[in-house]
N, C-alpha and C positions, 0 to 999 in steps of 0.2 A: 518526654510523652507529644505525644500527636496534640495540636488543640484543631479545632475546630475554627478556619477565618472569619471571625462577624460579618455577617452581610452589613456592607455601606463600611468596611472597617478602611482608612485611611492610611493600611501597613501599604505600602509601596514593594512590587517583587525585586525591585534592584537592590533592594537592600542588601550587604554584603553577610552581616549577621544570621542573616534566616534566609529560607526557601519557602516559596508555597507550592504545593505542587496536589495535581487532579485523585481524588481517591474515586470510586464507582462503588457505591457502598450498596446498592440493590437492583434489583431491574429498573432500568431511567431514572436513575435518582444516583447523585455524583455533588462531591464537597469539594469546597478547598481547603486545608488545612496548612497549616502554621506551621517548620520543620528548619529545626537547628542546622544548621552547617557546618560543615567540620576544614578546616587548614589542608588542602592538599598534601600530602606526602613524597614520597621523594618514589619520581616514574608516574607522578599524578598531574594533576590540572585543574583546576576550577574553574566553571565554564558558567558564563552569560546566557541564558539562553533569550535568543532573538526570537525567533520564530518555532512553532509545533507546528504538524500537521497533522491532521483528525485519518484515519484510515479508514474508511466507510464499513465494508464491508467485514474485517476482521471488528472492526472496534463496534458495533453494532452486534456484532454476535457475541462481544463480552460484555456490553452494556444490557443485551437480554441476561444475562449469566444463561447463554447456551451452549458455552464449552464443556463438552462432552467428558464424562467426566474420564471415560480412556484416554484423555488425550489432552487431562489437563499441566501434566510433568512437560509434555511437547510443547506446549504450546507458552510456554513459560517465557515474556516475551524477557532480554537479555539483563532488563534492569529490574523488574518487576518484584515491588514485594505487596505482601501480606497472597493470597492464594484463591482461586477459582469457588465458588461463583464471588463470593461477596466476603467484604471488601479488599479489591482492590488495585494497587499504583498502575496502571496499563497504558503503556504508549511507546510505540519508535520508531518516530519521526520529526527529532529533536535537532533545529542550526541554532548554535550559539557562537558566542565568540571568547578564547581563552585567555582569562582576566591573570592566571597567576598560574606559574608553571615552569618547566627548563625553558631555560631564556627562547630561544629559538622559535618558541610555541607561543610565548605570549602575543597576544593580540591576534592570531590566528581566528579564522572563521573555518569553523568543523561544522563537519556531522554527523551525528549516533545516534543509538539505539534506544535513545531517554524517554522516561515518559513524559509526560507535561508536567514541567516544574522551572522555577524560573533560574533555576542556579542548582548548581553541582558541582562534586565531583567524583573524574573517574581514571582507570588507569589513561594512558596517552597509548595503548595501545587500543582500547575502547575507541579514538577517535579518529576522526579521517579529512583531512584538509575538503578543503571547495577551491577548486578552484579560481583563481581573481576571476573570470569570464562568469561566472557564474553568480546569479544572484540571491543572496541568502531564501528568500520569500523561495524563489524556485526551488531551491537545495531540498527543499524537503518530500520533495517529490522521487529523492534515492533511495528510496525503501522499495518504491512501484518501482522504480526503472531497473532494480536492482533482479525484484521479479519477475521483470520484461524479460529479463537478459538471459537469466536462468531457464525461462520457458520457452523461447530463441533454441538455447542450443540442446533444449529437451526437442522442439518440434521438427529441429532443421532443416530449414529449408531452403531453395536454391536458385541460383537465376534465374530470370524468368516462371517463377512461379509462381501462381494462381492461390493466393492462403485469404481464408476466410476465419477471422476470425466474432466468436459468438457473443456479446454482450463489449457493450461501449461503457462500460465503467471506469478507474483509476488504470486497472490493468491491461485489459481489452486496448483502450488507449494507448497507454503505453507501447506493450505491443505494435500497435500500427505503428506509431510512430517511429521506431529503430526497423519496421524492416522498411519502410522507407528508403532507405538507406541503398537496397539489395538492386542491382540494376535489376531491370526487368522487371521487378516482381507487382505483384497486383495486390490490392489488400481492398477487403471488404467487410467493411465492419455492422453487423448488426444485431438491433439494440430495440427495445418494441417503442423508445422512449426516442419520434422522430425527432426533438429538437435535439436532441445528439449529431445531426446532418450537419450544421454548423460546423460543429466539435471538427467534424469527420471529412469535413470541406480543408478545417486548417493543417491539416494533418496528412493529408496526397493522401484521402482513403475512399474509395467510393461507401455509400452506404444504403440501406436497406431494413428496410422491416417488415416482419412477418406479418403474413397479411392473416386474418384473425380467424376464416374459414375457409380451404382446408387447412391446418396448419403448414406453413409454405413459407418459401421463401422468396426473389428474386433475386437470386446467386446463380452466376455460372455454374450448371450442373456437371461439370468439371473441376473441378476443386481439386488439388494439389495437395494442400493442406487445409488442415482444420483445428482451432482451437476452440472451448470452449473456458471463458470466463466470467457469464452469468451473473455464476451465484445461485442460476432456481433450477431447478429438475427439466422445466419447460424446456431452457435452451441449453439441456446436455441433449433432451432428448430433440430437440431441432441440430443438434452439434454431430447427431448419430444419422440422423437424412441425409447429414448436407456430404455426408464425407465421403470419399469417391472409393468403388470397387478396393478390394485390397488394402485400405488406407486404416487411418489411422484419426481419432481427435487426441488430441492432444488438451487434458481437464486440467484451469489453472484457477478453479472454482475451491473455498474450504466453505461445505452446505452446515458446519457446527455442527448443531443434536442432530436435523432437520433429517427426515429420509428423505431419497432422493430415487424414487423405483426409476429402474430403467428396461426399456424398450431392445427389449433382447429375444423379443419375436419377430414377423414379417419377414425381413431381408438382411438381420440381422448377420446370419451364417450365412447363409448362403451368398452373400459380398464380402462374408471372412473382413470383418472390422475389426479392429483392435482398437481398445482404451487403455488410458496413458495416464500416469498421476504425470504431473509438474508442481514441484513444494520449494518454495527456498530455505528451509531448514538447514538441506544439504546442496553443494553442489550439483546440477546438472549430470549423471555418470561419464556422459561422451567427454568432460574435461575435470573432474574431483580429480584424476591424478598429481595433472597442471595448476590449479588455479586455488587460490587458497579463497576464503567467505569474502577475507577482505579486498584483497585483490579484485573480485569480481563488484564490489559495494565500491572500491574505489572507478573502475569502469564505468560504472553508472552513473558517478559524480564527472564525470570526461563526458559523458553524451550527452549533461544535460547544459553544457555550451548550446544549442540545439532551440533559441528562443521560440522552436514550434509546439516546446513544453508549454508554454504559462495557458496554453488552449484548455491545459489538465485542474488550473487554477482557478478553485469555484470563490467565494465573497472570505473578510478574515473580518476576526469578532476579537475585542479584545480580552484579555486572561481573567476577567471578571466575569465573564458569558461563558465559560467552559460549563457549567453544571449543565441551562439548558439546551446547548448544543450538546449534551453528551443525552438527554430528556429528548431531544427532539432526531435523534439518532437512532436512542431506544423504541422509538418509538414510529419509526420508521416515515416523517416527515423531513428527515430531508435527503434533498435533492441534488444538494452538490456534488461533482468529484472530489474534491478533495479541498477542503476547507480548513482556511489557517487559522491558528493562533497568534495575536500579536500579543510579545511579552515586554514592551517598548511601550505600549495604552497604560496610562491613567489607572 
């Protein structure tokens, strides 16, 4: 039986006989629960969480209860408990250290798609080692970078291309960070928040902000690739206007249950535009026959050896502050790209 953790409780998350987990219980409401912790069995490991990351886009939709009914099964996280909309234990950016399990795994820092929880037991197959050159806190970005890898596999940019990424959030910036490794490629990040210009500069990308009127943006008119990662209908409309003739917009956003009007009038048909979705739940079709999701995640962790990704990390909070972090997320007042949760805090 799960018990709500009393406010101000002296219970510490690193005690081995129990776990502390975050449950979202209503729109903008969350609580910490005290759960029993079992021992690892054959082929399993017991992991003590070091850091979790808050995925601002998806977790905001979950915190608001906006997961569409038709998508509630497909959108389940691998270790999710409960059902959408509430109560639900959700999250998928977890970095911890193996405390018990096969000898070769003990003491290793690992990434997993586990919710916000102080410790847990999982199959070895569900854990991916974090390279020694990747700091544990930075490793929480593995989920975002894995998504960005999939987006790039879908978008297929080439040497010398001009790429426009609409939306300088965690996914858009991860895409930009990876693209800078392609020779001769020029990236422009577009966002309504002018403060994102500093992050774009750290990633080696140009920054542009949409004008208020007309709805346009100062970027190259002859972009080769356009990726939409804004999470907004306005961002998708802008991406369509920026797409080249005979080109396509690769949509990385997930809009939840919100309605997204498409501008399919004007020159949409005369310019023969294409809209294509990119979703991390399956490996991009161009690689699906040769790469597994585990291989894709391992690749993302190796790519995180680049310290430029530190620009995507926002502030950090202790685990006791998680309910208020979720409340801010649901209210739309959380403006950090990736907020991290420190499970070693008192």
